[in-house]
C-alpha positions as CSV (number, residue, x, y, z in Angstrom):
1,M,0.0,0.0,0.0
2,T,2.3,2.6,-1.3
3,Q,-0.2,5.6,-0.9
4,G,-0.7,4.7,2.9
5,A,3.1,4.5,3.4
6,A,3.6,7.9,1.6
7,R,0.8,9.5,3.7
8,A,2.2,8.0,6.9
9,L,5.7,9.3,6.2
10,E,4.3,12.7,5.4
11,K,2.7,12.9,8.7
12,T,5.2,11.1,10.9
13,G,8.4,12.6,9.4
14,P,8.3,16.0,11.0
15,L,7.0,14.4,14.3
16,A,9.8,11.8,14.1
17,A,12.4,14.5,13.8
18,D,11.1,16.2,16.9
19,M,10.9,12.8,18.7
20,V,14.5,12.0,17.8
21,K,15.6,15.3,19.3
22,K,13.8,14.4,22.5
23,L,15.2,11.0,22.4
24,N,18.7,12.3,22.1
25,A,18.1,14.7,25.0
26,G,16.9,11.8,27.1
27,E,13.4,13.1,27.4
28,V,11.8,10.0,25.9
29,T,12.6,6.4,25.4
30,V,12.4,4.6,22.1
31,A,9.3,2.9,23.1
32,Q,7.7,6.3,24.0
33,M,8.7,7.7,20.7
34,L,7.2,4.8,18.8
35,S,4.0,4.9,20.8
36,V,3.6,8.5,19.6
37,L,4.5,7.7,16.0
38,G,2.4,4.5,15.7
39,P,-1.1,6.0,16.1
40,V,-0.3,8.7,13.6
41,A,0.9,6.1,11.0
42,V,-2.1,3.9,11.7
43,A,-4.5,6.9,11.2
44,E,-3.1,7.6,7.8
45,F,-3.2,4.0,6.6
46,Q,-6.8,3.9,7.8
47,Q,-7.7,7.1,5.9
48,T,-6.0,5.8,2.8
49,I,-8.2,2.6,2.8
50,V,-11.3,4.7,3.2
51,D,-10.2,7.2,0.3
52,I,-9.3,4.5,-2.3
53,D,-11.8,4.5,-5.0
54,S,-10.1,2.6,-7.8
55,P,-10.8,0.2,-9.2
56,E,-14.5,0.9,-8.6
57,N,-16.7,-2.1,-7.7
58,A,-19.2,-3.5,-10.1
59,P,-22.8,-2.0,-9.8
60,S,-23.9,-5.3,-8.2
61,T,-21.2,-5.1,-5.6
62,V,-21.9,-1.5,-4.8
63,A,-25.7,-2.4,-4.3
64,A,-24.6,-5.2,-2.0
65,K,-21.9,-3.3,-0.1
66,K,-23.4,0.2,-0.3
67,T,-19.9,1.5,-1.4
68,S,-17.8,1.6,-4.4
69,N,-14.6,1.5,-2.5
70,P,-12.9,-1.9,-3.4
71,L,-11.3,-2.2,0.2
72,V,-14.4,-1.4,2.2
73,A,-17.1,-4.0,2.8
74,S,-17.3,-3.2,6.4
75,S,-15.2,-1.2,8.6
76,L,-13.3,-4.3,9.8
77,M,-10.1,-3.6,7.9
78,T,-9.7,-0.1,9.2
79,Q,-10.8,-1.1,12.8
80,T,-8.3,-4.0,13.0
81,L,-5.3,-2.0,11.6
82,T,-2.8,-1.4,14.5
83,Y,0.8,-1.2,15.5
84,I,2.9,-2.9,18.1
85,V,6.0,-1.8,19.9
86,R,8.0,-4.8,21.0
87,N,11.2,-4.9,23.0
88,K,13.8,-7.3,21.5
């Protein structure tokens, strides 16, 4: 999902730069930094899923799903998208 990654990078890039400064200053941990960036990236991926309109669904599919978005049949895909910060 290149569009989602581009949107996430656009939103998290400036925030990440600020968080790295805080990390280097000892004001936040790596886990805290990622916990700030994760929800922003997830939100951008979710919005990309909602915004996609190509290829459009067939008329019979639109009638059944009530949407022409090829990735949305319900909100399950966007609701289950998440991030995890793991310590290795």
